[in-house]
N, C-alpha and C positions, 0 to 999 in steps of 0.2 A: 425961444425955449432953450435953456442952457443944457449943454451936453455933460454927462458925468465924467469926471477925470478918472482915467483907467487906474492911476496910482492909488486913488482912494477906494477902489473896489477891493473887497476881501479876497484872499487867495483862493477860497473855496469856489468863488464864482468862476475863476479861470479853470480850475480842475474839473468842475461840473461841465463846462463847455467843452473841454478837451475830451472828457469821457463820452459825452453825447456825440461829438464829432467822430470819434473812433468807432463807436457803435454804429453810427449812421453810415459810415463808409464800408461796413462789412457787407459783402455780397451775399445775396441769398443763395442757398444751395439745398438740395434735398437732405433731409435728416437734421436740419438745423434746429428743429424743435427740441431735440434731445439736449441741446446746450443753452438755448436762449428761451425756451418755453414756447407756447403756442401763440400765434397771431389769431386771436379769437374771432375777430370780425373780418371776413374776407369777401371781396366782390370779384366776380369773373364776368367780363363783358364778352359776348360772342354773338355771331350771326346765326340765325336759324337756317341759313342755306347750307351750313356745314354740320350742324348739330355737334359741335365740338365743346360747347360750354359745360354741360353736365359731366361729360367724360373727363375733362381736364379737372373740374372741381372735385370729382370723386378721387382722382389720382392724387391730388394735393392733400385731400382729407385723409386718405389711407396712409400716405407717407407720414403725416403728422402722427397718426394713431400708432403706426408701427414703431416710430422712433422715440415715443415718450417712454421714459424710464418707469418701470413697474415698482410699486412699493411692496414691502414684505406682506405676504398674505394674499396678494392679488393673483388672479388667474393669468396664465401665460398668454392667453388670447382674450382680447376684449370681446365679450359677447353681448354687450349692451345694444339696445335697439337704435335705429337711425330714423329720424323724422325727415320725410321728403314732402315738401309743400309746393304745389303748383297752382297757379291761377288757371282758369279754364282756357283763357286765351293762350297761355304758354303751352298747355297740353295740346291745343289745336295745332300749334305751329311745329312742335317737336315730338309730340306723342307722349304717352304715359310711360312710366318705367316698365321695362320688360324684365321680370325677375330672373328668367333663365339666362339672360344675357349679362347679368350682374356678376361681379366676382363671387366666387363660391362662399366666401366668408360673410357676404352680405345678403345672400338670397333669402334667408329666413329671418332677417332682422329689420327689414324695411317697413315702416309705417307710412302709408301714402295718404296725403290729404289733398283733395281737389277743392279749391276755393273759387267761388263765383267771381269775386272782385279782388282787387289789390288790397283793399282795406281788410278783407277777411283773411287773406294770406299773411299780411303783416301781423294780425292778431294771433294767428296760429304759430307763426315763427317766434314771436315774443313769448308765448306761453311755453313753447317747446324749449326755449333757451333757459327757462326757469326750472327745468326738470334735469337734475343731475344724473338720472338714470339713463340718459341718452348719450351715445358716444359722440355724435355731432348732428347738426341740423343742416339740411340742404334745401334751398329754396330756388324757385324759378318764377320770375316775373317778367312779362313782356313790356317793352317800351319804357316810357318815362311817365308813369301815372302820377297825378298830383298828390296822392296819398303818400308816396315814397319821397318825401322831402327831407331836408336836413334834420328836422325834429324827429321824424320817424326813424331815420338812420341812427341818430344819437340814442334813441330808446333801445334799439337793437344792440348797439355797442355796450351800453350800460348793463343790459340784461345778460349779455354773453360774458362780460368780464366779471360781473358780480357772482355768477353761478358757475363759471368755468367751463361752459359748453361752447365749443366752436361753431361758428356759423359760416357757411359758404353760400352766398347769394349769387345766383346766376342771373345776369341782366341780359335778356334776349333782345336783340335789335334796339339797344338803348344807347343814347348819347351819354358821354361822360358828364355827369352833373356833380353838384356839391354833395359830399358824403363824409361821414365820420369813420368809414371803414379803415382798418389799420393796414390792410394790404389790398391793392386794387390791380387786377390783371386784365389784359386784353389777349384773348386766345383765338387761334385759327388752326385749321387742320394743316398738317405737314406731310410730305411723302413718307410712306412707311418703308422700313428696310426690307430687302428681299430675304425671305426665310432661307436658312441653310439647307433644309431637308427637301424643299420643293420651291424652285424659283418661280413657279406659276401661281403659287398659293398667295392669298393676301397676307401682308405682313402685320406686325403688331402696330397699334395706333400710336401716332406721334402728333404733337401739337407745337405750334410756334407760339410762345408765350412771352408777352411783354409785361414786366412789372413796372407800371408807370407811376405808381405812388405807394410808398411804404413808410411807416413811422420809424422803423429801425433799420432799414436797408437802403442802399443806393439803388436807383432804377437800373434796369438791365433787361436783356432779351436772351431767351434760351429756346432750345428745342427740347421738349420734354417727351418722355416715353417710358414704358415699363421694360425693365431689363433685369434678368436674374432675380425676379421676385421683388424688385424694389423700383423706385422712381429714379430715372436717369435724367440728367440735365447737361446739355452741351451747348456751346456757342454756335450760332448759325453758320459761321464760316467753317467750323469743323464738319458740318453736315454736308457742305457743298461737294467735297470729293467723294464721300460715300454715296450721295444721291446720284452723282454722275456715273459712278461705277454700277449702281443698281440699274440705271437707265440703259447703260450699254449692255449689261447682262440680259435685260429683258428684250432688248432689240435683237441680240443674237439668237434668243430662243424663238422669236417670231419670224426671223429671216435667217436661218442657218446658212453658213457659207457652203457653197457647192464646189466640190473638187472637180477640176478639169478632167 
């Protein structure tokens, strides 16, 4: 099979490749939705031993919602409902949503659906993505059910992009399989920073997040957390010094130095 001569290719072919390469090399960062738009179909892989999946998915979803520009006439705060779909097996492993533990802006907006099987959950997710009155859709499915194949994933992508409703699908104890999701994350719990007002109190949650596949971004790894009312992302090596300092401070509190 003959190879095309690069000289014979139109100039637009090179400019398109250059534009795609430049966009692909852009690193993900919080607030990027304000400039590049939403990644509508997202997958978050997590272990049920840490229960970090849904918390990280909510943090990513709320970051996108906060940073989207508002059109003229829109309310300052998005008050649309949020659809939360769980399979019964996922609810057994990580529990149902606890409304009092959710961010205050979400406590009165969550519509919870408990599905018996993965097929029922996928149906509910797809129907939710067709409703533009939802701010976003969150799903939790355990393992790698046969119903969640590439065809089902593609249906979710098309529904999300057609109607503009973001989907954050949490894959609990699942292996990385074939999917059409635009952004795919692997998250785990990370050490919390020590609070400034009480060193013995629990700190704000943080997650170690790996973006291992993205259509518009290069892969990368960050430590995510809430800071000053927004999502913070730091490189893991930046967290090493802070984690060591927090560990040393905690050690001094448990074993204070005694004066001779």
